[in-house]
LUMGU-241987 format. One record per residue (C-alpha): x, y, z; residue number from 0; residue in one letter. Coordinates in Angstrom, 2 decimals, padded with zeros to 5 digits. Each point is the difference from the previous one (the first is absolute). Layout:
<rs>
+---------+---------+---------+------+------+
!    east !   north !      up ! resi ! resn !
+---------+---------+---------+------+------+
!       X !       Y !       Z !  NUM !    A !
...
+---------+---------+---------+------+------+
</rs>
This chain:
<rs>
+---------+---------+---------+------+------+
!    east !   north !      up ! resi ! resn !
+---------+---------+---------+------+------+
!  000.00 !  000.00 !  000.00 !    0 !    M !
!  001.29 !  003.43 ! -000.94 !    1 !    T !
!  000.19 !  002.61 !  002.71 !    2 !    T !
! -001.40 !  003.49 ! -000.63 !    3 !    P !
!  003.48 !  001.48 !  000.27 !    4 !    R !
!  001.41 ! -002.17 ! -002.78 !    5 !    S !
! -002.93 !  000.94 ! -002.27 !    6 !    I !
!  000.87 !  003.68 !  000.43 !    7 !    H !
!  003.66 ! -000.70 ! -000.78 !    8 !    E !
! -000.75 ! -002.01 ! -003.14 !    9 !    R !
!  001.06 !  001.86 ! -003.15 !   10 !    P !
! -002.64 !  001.10 ! -002.48 !   11 !    L !
! -000.24 ! -000.64 ! -003.72 !   12 !    S !
! -000.01 !  002.87 ! -002.47 !   13 !    V !
! -003.74 ! -000.61 ! -000.53 !   14 !    G !
! -000.68 !  000.27 !  003.73 !   15 !    Q !
!  002.00 !  003.23 !  000.23 !   16 !    I !
! -001.89 !  001.37 ! -003.03 !   17 !    A !
! -003.37 ! -000.91 !  001.48 !   18 !    E !
!  000.72 !  001.42 !  003.43 !   19 !    R !
!  001.68 !  003.19 ! -001.24 !   20 !    S !
! -002.26 !  000.77 ! -002.95 !   21 !    G !
!  003.01 !  000.19 ! -002.31 !   22 !    V !
!  000.25 ! -002.01 ! -003.23 !   23 !    A !
!  002.45 ! -002.90 ! -000.17 !   24 !    V !
!  001.78 !  001.73 ! -002.88 !   25 !    S !
!  000.42 !  003.11 !  002.16 !   26 !    T !
!  001.51 ! -002.08 !  002.80 !   27 !    L !
!  002.45 ! -001.51 ! -002.48 !   28 !    H !
!  000.84 !  003.52 ! -001.19 !   29 !    F !
!  000.55 !  001.18 !  003.59 !   30 !    Y !
!  002.32 ! -002.94 !  000.49 !   31 !    E !
!  002.05 !  000.79 ! -003.12 !   32 !    T !
!  000.38 !  003.55 !  001.35 !   33 !    K !
!  001.20 ! -001.34 !  003.38 !   34 !    G !
! -002.98 !  001.39 !  001.93 !   35 !    L !
! -001.03 ! -003.43 !  001.31 !   36 !    I !
!  001.79 ! -003.33 !  000.24 !   37 !    H !
! -001.00 ! -003.64 ! -000.26 !   38 !    S !
!  001.59 ! -003.37 !  000.38 !   39 !    Q !
! -000.55 ! -003.02 ! -002.20 !   40 !    R !
! -001.42 ! -003.23 !  001.37 !   41 !    N !
!  001.01 ! -003.52 ! -001.11 !   42 !    A !
! -002.38 !  000.32 ! -002.97 !   43 !    G !
!  001.69 !  003.31 ! -001.01 !   44 !    N !
! -003.11 !  002.00 !  000.92 !   45 !    Q !
!  000.29 !  003.40 !  001.63 !   46 !    R !
! -000.78 !  000.17 !  003.70 !   47 !    R !
! -000.22 !  003.25 !  001.94 !   48 !    Y !
!  000.41 !  000.71 !  003.66 !   49 !    R !
! -003.07 !  001.62 !  001.51 !   50 !    R !
!  001.84 !  003.30 !  000.56 !   51 !    D !
! -000.24 !  000.48 ! -003.78 !   52 !    V !
! -003.68 !  000.87 !  000.53 !   53 !    L !
!  001.04 !  003.03 !  002.06 !   54 !    R !
!  002.60 !  000.99 ! -002.56 !   55 !    R !
! -002.58 ! -000.19 ! -002.79 !   56 !    V !
! -002.34 !  002.17 !  002.10 !   57 !    A !
!  002.78 !  002.57 !  000.43 !   58 !    I !
!  000.68 ! -000.06 ! -003.75 !   59 !    I !
! -003.68 !  000.51 ! -000.81 !   60 !    K !
! -000.35 !  002.93 !  002.41 !   61 !    V !
!  003.18 !  001.61 ! -001.30 !   62 !    A !
! -001.16 ! -000.38 ! -003.60 !   63 !    Q !
! -003.31 !  001.67 !  000.86 !   64 !    R !
!  002.04 !  002.92 !  001.31 !   65 !    L !
!  001.79 !  000.19 ! -003.34 !   66 !    G !
!  003.33 ! -001.26 !  001.30 !   67 !    I !
!  001.98 ! -001.52 ! -002.90 !   68 !    P !
!  000.83 ! -003.70 !  000.29 !   69 !    L !
!  003.71 !  000.79 ! -000.05 !   70 !    A !
! -000.41 !  002.17 !  003.12 !   71 !    D !
! -002.15 ! -002.66 !  001.64 !   72 !    I !
!  002.75 ! -002.53 ! -000.69 !   73 !    G !
!  002.64 !  002.24 !  001.55 !   74 !    V !
! -002.16 !  000.47 !  003.09 !   75 !    A !
! -000.79 ! -003.71 !  000.36 !   76 !    L !
!  003.68 ! -000.88 ! -000.41 !   77 !    S !
!  000.63 !  001.71 !  003.34 !   78 !    T !
! -002.14 ! -002.65 !  001.71 !   79 !    L !
!  001.22 ! -003.51 !  000.75 !   80 !    P !
! -001.69 ! -002.37 ! -002.45 !   81 !    C !
! -000.45 ! -002.75 !  002.60 !   82 !    D !
! -002.47 !  001.65 !  002.37 !   83 !    H !
! -003.44 !  001.58 !  000.00 !   84 !    M !
!  000.26 !  003.79 ! -000.45 !   85 !    P !
! -001.04 !  001.64 !  003.25 !   86 !    T !
! -001.86 !  003.17 !  000.88 !   87 !    A !
!  003.39 !  001.61 !  000.66 !   88 !    A !
!  001.16 ! -001.06 ! -003.48 !   89 !    D !
! -003.14 !  001.58 ! -001.47 !   90 !    W !
!  000.60 !  003.23 !  001.95 !   91 !    Q !
!  003.51 !  000.19 ! -001.44 !   92 !    H !
! -001.17 ! -000.64 ! -003.57 !   93 !    L !
! -002.97 !  002.34 !  000.21 !   94 !    S !
!  002.14 !  002.83 !  001.40 !   95 !    A !
!  002.27 ! -000.25 ! -003.05 !   96 !    Q !
! -002.93 ! -000.04 ! -002.39 !   97 !    W !
! -001.80 !  002.83 !  001.78 !   98 !    Q !
!  002.85 !  002.39 ! -000.80 !   99 !    R !
! -000.21 ! -000.98 ! -003.68 !  100 !    D !
! -003.78 !  000.38 ! -000.02 !  101 !    L !
!  000.21 !  003.42 !  001.64 !  102 !    D !
!  002.42 !  001.16 ! -002.73 !  103 !    A !
! -002.27 ! -001.36 ! -002.75 !  104 !    R !
! -003.07 !  001.62 !  001.55 !  105 !    I !
!  001.84 !  003.32 !  000.12 !  106 !    E !
!  001.05 ! -000.39 ! -003.66 !  107 !    Q !
! -003.55 ! -000.90 ! -001.08 !  108 !    L !
! -001.42 !  002.93 !  001.94 !  109 !    T !
!  002.38 !  002.39 ! -001.79 !  110 !    R !
! -000.93 ! -001.58 ! -003.33 !  111 !    L !
! -003.72 !  000.36 !  000.74 !  112 !    R !
!  000.42 !  003.62 !  001.03 !  113 !    D !
!  001.95 !  000.82 ! -003.19 !  114 !    Q !
! -002.35 ! -001.86 ! -002.33 !  115 !    L !
! -002.24 !  002.97 ! -000.83 !  116 !    T !
!  003.02 !  001.97 ! -001.27 !  117 !    G !
!  000.69 ! -002.58 ! -002.71 !  118 !    C !
! -001.49 !  000.75 ! -003.40 !  119 !    I !
!  000.58 ! -003.55 ! -001.16 !  120 !    G !
!  001.89 !  000.94 ! -003.16 !  121 !    C !
!  002.50 ! -002.82 !  000.39 !  122 !    G !
!  002.97 !  002.00 ! -001.28 !  123 !    C !
!  002.12 ! -000.68 !  003.11 !  124 !    L !
!  002.27 !  002.89 ! -000.90 !  125 !    S !
! -002.14 !  002.98 !  000.89 !  126 !    M !
!  001.70 !  002.55 !  002.23 !  127 !    Q !
! -001.50 ! -001.11 !  003.29 !  128 !    D !
! -001.98 ! -003.26 !  000.03 !  129 !    C !
! -000.56 ! -000.72 !  003.69 !  130 !    P !
! -000.99 ! -003.61 ! -000.71 !  131 !    L !
!  002.57 ! -001.46 ! -002.39 !  132 !    R !
!  002.63 !  002.62 ! -000.74 !  133 !    N !
!  000.62 !  002.37 !  002.88 !  134 !    P !
!  002.39 !  002.85 ! -000.89 !  135 !    R !
!  000.19 ! -001.32 ! -003.64 !  136 !    D !
!  002.72 ! -002.50 !  000.94 !  137 !    E !
! -000.85 ! -002.19 ! -002.99 !  138 !    L !
!  000.60 !  002.87 ! -002.42 !  139 !    G !
!  003.62 !  000.10 !  001.15 !  140 !    E !
!  000.48 ! -003.62 ! -001.15 !  141 !    Q !
! -000.66 !  000.86 ! -003.65 !  142 !    G !
! -002.40 ! -001.53 ! -002.51 !  143 !    A !
! -001.46 ! -003.46 !  000.44 !  144 !    G !
! -001.94 ! -001.92 !  002.58 !  145 !    A !
!  001.02 !  000.47 !  003.63 !  146 !    H !
! -001.72 ! -000.97 !  003.19 !  147 !    L !
!  000.27 !  002.07 !  003.13 !  148 !    L !
! -001.55 ! -001.06 !  003.29 !  149 !    E !
! -000.82 !  002.93 !  002.24 !  150 !    A !
!  001.11 ! -000.24 !  003.63 !  151 !    D !
+---------+---------+---------+------+------+
</rs>
């Protein structure tokens, strides 16, 4: 007879992780190729995941909803040991990092929104003072041709 503790320690299949997390199997495989989650192979060469992967997937999903790029999520998750369940303290650390990024993006979007009515939408990108795409005509200094400038 299996004890309740051993049931909770038993690794999960990719299908079980997908069902419990609401993430497609293909997405889990993608996360694994990006190093966001890890699995081991059983004797039949099937992927098996520790249960802490469910928490990692939840963190990934929340971060993606916030608009955090997967590369940044990967960097953040790499600071956590991959052999334990992320804790509330781990989440506090990750969320503090992401909050600074979100605050900067909110500030940038607010400036963009406030400048939007000044844009005439001509698309020239070389007018003297385009507050949205070409502040201070910086693209004009680069000469003819296509140039992309991201405003701070």
